[in-house]
KEBAVEX-194741 format. One record per residue (C-alpha): residue number from 1; residue in one letter; x negated, y negated, z negated. Coordinates in pm, 1 decimal, decimal comma, m for minus. Layout:
N
     k   r          u          v          w
   NUM   A          X          Y          Z
...
This chain:
165
     k   r          u          v          w
     1   M     6574,1   m11652,7     6895,2
     2   Q     6436,3   m11801,6     6564,3
     3   R     6380,3   m11509,4     6473,2
     4   R     6104,6   m11419,4     6782,0
     5   L     5989,8   m11771,6     6739,6
     6   I     5893,8   m11715,0     6374,6
     7   L     5719,7   m11322,8     6479,3
     8   S     5521,3   m11509,3     6741,4
     9   S     5359,9   m11782,1     6503,4
    10   L     5278,9   m11511,7     6253,9
    11   A     5087,4   m11294,2     6505,0
    12   A     4904,9   m11568,2     6651,1
    13   T     4864,6   m11683,0     6248,6
    14   G     4716,0   m11334,2     6185,1
    15   L     4521,4   m11328,1     6523,7
    16   T     4321,7   m11645,3     6383,9
    17   A     4304,4   m11581,2     6042,1
    18   C     4087,0   m11226,9     6177,3
    19   G     3837,1   m11474,2     6351,3
    20   F     3955,4   m11384,0     6693,7
    21   K     3892,2   m11657,4     6970,0
    22   L     3855,7   m11647,9     7352,6
    23   R     3537,3   m11598,8     7494,7
    24   Q     3367,1   m11946,3     7577,3
    25   A     3021,1   m12007,1     7784,5
    26   P     2714,7   m11924,7     7590,6
    27   D     2459,4   m12146,9     7429,3
    28   F     2132,7   m12161,5     7568,4
    29   A     1800,5   m12277,1     7418,7
    30   F     1736,9   m12446,0     7750,7
    31   S     1917,7   m12705,7     7979,2
    32   T     1677,9   m12663,8     8295,8
    33   L     1588,6   m12340,2     8462,9
    34   Y     1357,8   m12267,2     8748,8
    35   L     1487,0   m11973,1     8978,7
    36   T     1263,5   m11800,6     9142,1
    37   A     1526,8   m11555,8     9343,8
    38   A     1526,7   m11550,6     9743,0
    39   E     1743,1   m11792,1     9916,8
    40   S     1898,8   m11491,3    10062,2
    41   S     1968,9   m11297,8     9751,7
    42   P     2331,2   m11241,2     9645,5
    43   L     2238,7   m11156,3     9279,7
    44   G     2015,4   m11456,1     9281,9
    45   N     2286,4   m11684,8     9399,4
    46   E     2568,6   m11523,9     9203,7
    47   L     2340,7   m11560,2     8895,7
    48   R     2280,0   m11932,9     8982,7
    49   R     2639,4   m11998,3     9016,7
    50   N     2733,9   m11873,8     8685,0
    51   L     2461,7   m12083,1     8506,3
    52   E     2584,6   m12378,9     8678,6
    53   S     2955,0   m12309,1     8591,9
    54   T     2871,6   m12304,4     8249,0
    55   G     2805,2   m12682,0     8266,9
    56   K     2499,7   m12661,8     7999,9
    57   V     2214,7   m12569,0     8252,2
    58   K     2053,0   m12748,8     8566,9
    59   V     1921,6   m12441,0     8766,8
    60   L     1634,0   m12602,8     8976,7
    61   R     1537,6   m12414,3     9285,2
    62   D     1317,7   m12673,9     9489,7
    63   A      913,1   m12543,6     9403,7
    64   K      830,3   m12908,2     9335,3
    65   D     1054,3   m12896,3     9052,1
    66   I      906,4   m12612,0     8853,6
    67   N      699,0   m12862,0     8619,8
    68   N     1055,0   m13012,2     8534,0
    69   A     1197,4   m12685,0     8420,5
    70   E     1222,7   m12591,3     8059,5
    71   V     1203,7   m12232,3     8165,0
    72   I     1151,3   m12004,2     8481,1
    73   L     1351,2   m11696,7     8539,5
    74   D     1150,4   m11502,3     8753,0
    75   V     1349,8   m11199,5     8957,7
    76   L     1044,4   m10989,1     9013,2
    77   Q     1268,1   m10700,6     9211,9
    78   E     1590,6   m10643,4     9341,3
    79   L     1638,8   m10302,2     9493,0
    80   R     1931,9   m10123,4     9649,0
    81   E     1927,7    m9738,6     9632,7
    82   R     2116,3    m9460,0     9807,8
    83   V     2070,5    m9112,6     9698,7
    84   V     2227,2    m8758,9     9786,0
    85   V     2338,2    m8592,2     9500,1
    86   A     2535,6    m8284,3     9622,2
    87   T     2586,3    m8124,2     9960,0
    88   N     2818,4    m7884,2    10088,9
    89   S     2695,1    m7544,2    10239,8
    90   S     2614,7    m7683,2    10564,5
    91   G     2391,9    m7933,4    10462,5
    92   Q     2675,5    m8226,0    10471,7
    93   V     2675,0    m8468,7    10209,5
    94   R     2946,3    m8497,2    10011,0
    95   E     2845,1    m8699,7     9689,1
    96   L     2613,1    m9001,6     9706,9
    97   Q     2456,7    m9224,2     9416,0
    98   L     2433,3    m9574,2     9418,3
    99   R     2130,4    m9776,1     9213,9
   100   L     2084,4   m10150,6     9182,5
   101   R     1767,6   m10214,0     9003,7
   102   V     1651,3   m10551,1     8891,7
   103   R     1348,0   m10635,8     8723,2
   104   F     1309,2   m11009,7     8584,0
   105   R     1126,1   m11225,5     8322,6
   106   L     1179,4   m11554,8     8140,3
   107   R      864,6   m11746,1     8080,1
   108   T      808,2   m12110,6     7990,4
   109   P      560,4   m12355,3     8225,0
   110   T      306,7   m12326,2     7937,9
   111   G      288,3   m11957,7     7939,9
   112   G      504,1   m11796,7     7687,9
   113   E      726,9   m11517,1     7756,8
   114   P     1078,3   m11569,4     7557,7
   115   I     1170,3   m11271,2     7794,5
   116   P      881,7   m11013,4     7923,1
   117   N      900,6   m10804,5     8206,0
   118   T     1276,9   m10629,5     8183,4
   119   E     1449,5   m10368,2     8458,2
   120   I     1816,4   m10336,0     8421,5
   121   V     1947,1   m10045,1     8620,2
   122   Q     2300,9    m9999,6     8730,6
   123   Q     2431,4    m9674,1     8896,5
   124   R     2756,5    m9537,3     9068,3
   125   D     2884,5    m9199,0     9197,4
   126   I     3091,0    m9229,6     9518,3
   127   S     3201,9    m8902,5     9733,1
   128   Y     3134,9    m8949,9    10099,8
   129   N     3317,7    m8783,3    10393,4
   130   E     3208,6    m8815,7    10745,9
   131   S     3552,9    m8881,4    10888,8
   132   Q     3618,6    m9174,9    10651,4
   133   A     3263,2    m9352,2    10697,7
   134   L     3407,4    m9679,5    10764,4
   135   A     3577,3    m9711,3    10436,3
   136   K     3290,7    m9513,5    10271,2
   137   E     3069,1    m9822,1    10360,7
   138   A     3330,5   m10082,2    10252,5
   139   E     3383,8    m9876,4     9929,9
   140   E     3020,8    m9875,8     9880,8
   141   A     2975,0   m10242,0     9948,4
   142   L     3230,0   m10296,5     9683,5
   143   L     3051,4   m10091,2     9430,1
   144   Y     2732,9   m10293,8     9520,6
   145   R     2883,6   m10600,9     9437,2
   146   N     3040,2   m10489,9     9110,1
   147   M     2689,3   m10368,3     8986,1
   148   Q     2528,6   m10657,5     9073,3
   149   S     2821,3   m10863,1     8879,0
   150   D     2757,0   m10658,5     8588,7
   151   I     2385,0   m10711,4     8595,7
   152   V     2439,5   m11085,5     8628,0
   153   Q     2636,8   m11055,4     8288,6
   154   Q     2381,7   m10867,9     8147,7
   155   I     2138,4   m11116,0     8253,7
   156   L     2307,1   m11436,8     8118,2
   157   R     2375,8   m11216,1     7773,4
   158   R     1994,4   m11188,3     7752,9
   159   L     1947,0   m11550,9     7831,4
   160   A     2181,0   m11666,7     7580,2
   161   A     2005,6   m11457,1     7302,4
   162   V     1715,6   m11664,1     7345,3
   163   K     1699,7   m11870,8     7076,9
   164   Q     1360,8   m12051,5     7079,7
   165   I     1167,0   m12176,7     7398,7
């Protein structure tokens, strides 16, 4: 029993000595942000929740508060695409490619642009079978949610990389 305790404490010491630490909430160069995503936008809502959950940023959504924000995050475009990639010999769809494109920029009320117009694209391939249309629809929705979460995390990392406003 003592041997296990000694070995586990040595392992913990080794991890801390190499600089390992758990991921923490990012530090932002601003404390208030105005978000211009549509109220019905799932991506905008997830982005707002993630920013507020850090406890370091207050997200403003009311248009009259835009002058109180240090920075303004404009979600310029959120586009879902569904492209046929492969068909069989009778012309039936066999494979689709799902894409989620998001264009955004970060600007200051005074006209500065810490993050210029930027586009992030995520794509996933999905097989398709007409006899399983309902299941494939649910899988498609799940893939879109997954791509949306990936894009939100990328936007958060880019916002955290801004050092000066």
